C-alpha positions as CSV (number, residue, x, y, z in Angstrom):
1,E,121.9,110.3,55.6
2,K,125.5,110.0,55.9
3,N,126.1,106.9,54.9
4,L,125.0,107.6,51.6
5,T,127.5,110.0,51.2
6,Y,129.8,107.3,51.1
7,V,128.8,105.7,48.3
8,R,130.4,105.6,45.1
9,I,128.2,107.1,41.9
10,P,128.8,107.7,38.4
11,Q,129.6,111.5,38.1
12,D,126.5,112.5,36.1
13,A,124.0,111.0,38.9
14,A,124.9,113.5,41.7
15,P,122.0,115.4,41.9
16,E,120.0,112.9,41.6
17,H,122.3,111.1,44.7
18,L,122.2,114.3,46.3
19,R,118.9,114.5,46.0
20,V,117.7,111.2,47.8
21,T,120.6,111.9,50.2
22,N,118.4,115.8,51.4
23,A,115.5,113.6,51.0
24,I,115.8,110.9,53.4
25,G,117.5,113.1,55.8
26,A,115.0,115.3,55.8
27,Y,112.4,112.7,56.1
28,A,114.5,111.1,59.4
29,E,114.5,114.3,61.2
30,T,110.6,114.7,61.0
31,L,109.7,111.3,62.2
32,E,112.3,112.1,64.8
33,R,110.6,115.0,65.4
34,M,107.1,113.1,65.1
35,I,108.1,110.3,68.4
36,H,110.1,113.2,70.7
37,F,106.6,115.1,70.5
38,A,104.2,111.9,70.7
39,K,102.2,113.0,73.7
40,D,101.5,117.0,72.3
41,P,98.5,116.4,69.9
42,L,99.2,120.4,68.4
43,A,102.7,119.6,67.8
44,T,102.3,116.2,66.5
45,M,99.2,118.7,63.6
46,A,101.8,121.0,63.0
47,L,104.6,118.1,62.4
48,L,102.2,116.3,59.9
49,R,102.0,118.6,56.8
50,T,105.9,118.5,57.6
51,Y,106.0,114.8,57.1
52,N,103.5,114.8,54.4
53,E,105.9,117.5,52.4
54,R,108.7,115.3,53.4
55,E,107.6,112.4,52.3
56,R,106.6,113.5,48.9
57,E,109.9,114.5,48.3
58,F,111.2,111.4,49.0
59,D,108.9,109.6,46.4
60,L,109.7,112.1,44.0
61,A,113.8,111.7,44.9
62,F,113.2,108.4,44.7
63,D,111.5,108.6,41.5
64,A,114.4,110.8,39.7
65,L,117.0,108.3,40.3
66,V,114.3,105.8,38.8
67,K,114.1,107.4,35.7
68,Y,118.2,108.3,35.5
69,Y,118.7,104.8,35.7
70,A,116.1,103.8,32.8
71,R,117.9,106.6,30.8
72,K,121.8,105.0,31.6
73,V,120.3,101.7,30.6
74,G,118.2,102.5,27.6
75,N,121.8,104.3,26.6
76,N,123.5,101.0,26.7
């Protein structure tokens, strides 16, 4: 996540890039928490919902980035 903040991007791609960066960070955090609480079945069940939500945002963020790229390529 931190390394993504150093990637040079077009200024108009900032919203999509920030969304991807945040999604990766949130997804990674959830995975780390799931590992930490792997032996606690109640915590694991609670984290599964968060995992699903973060995974969906991860997919949607990358989809937005793909749509941005398609618009840029289509305009050239």
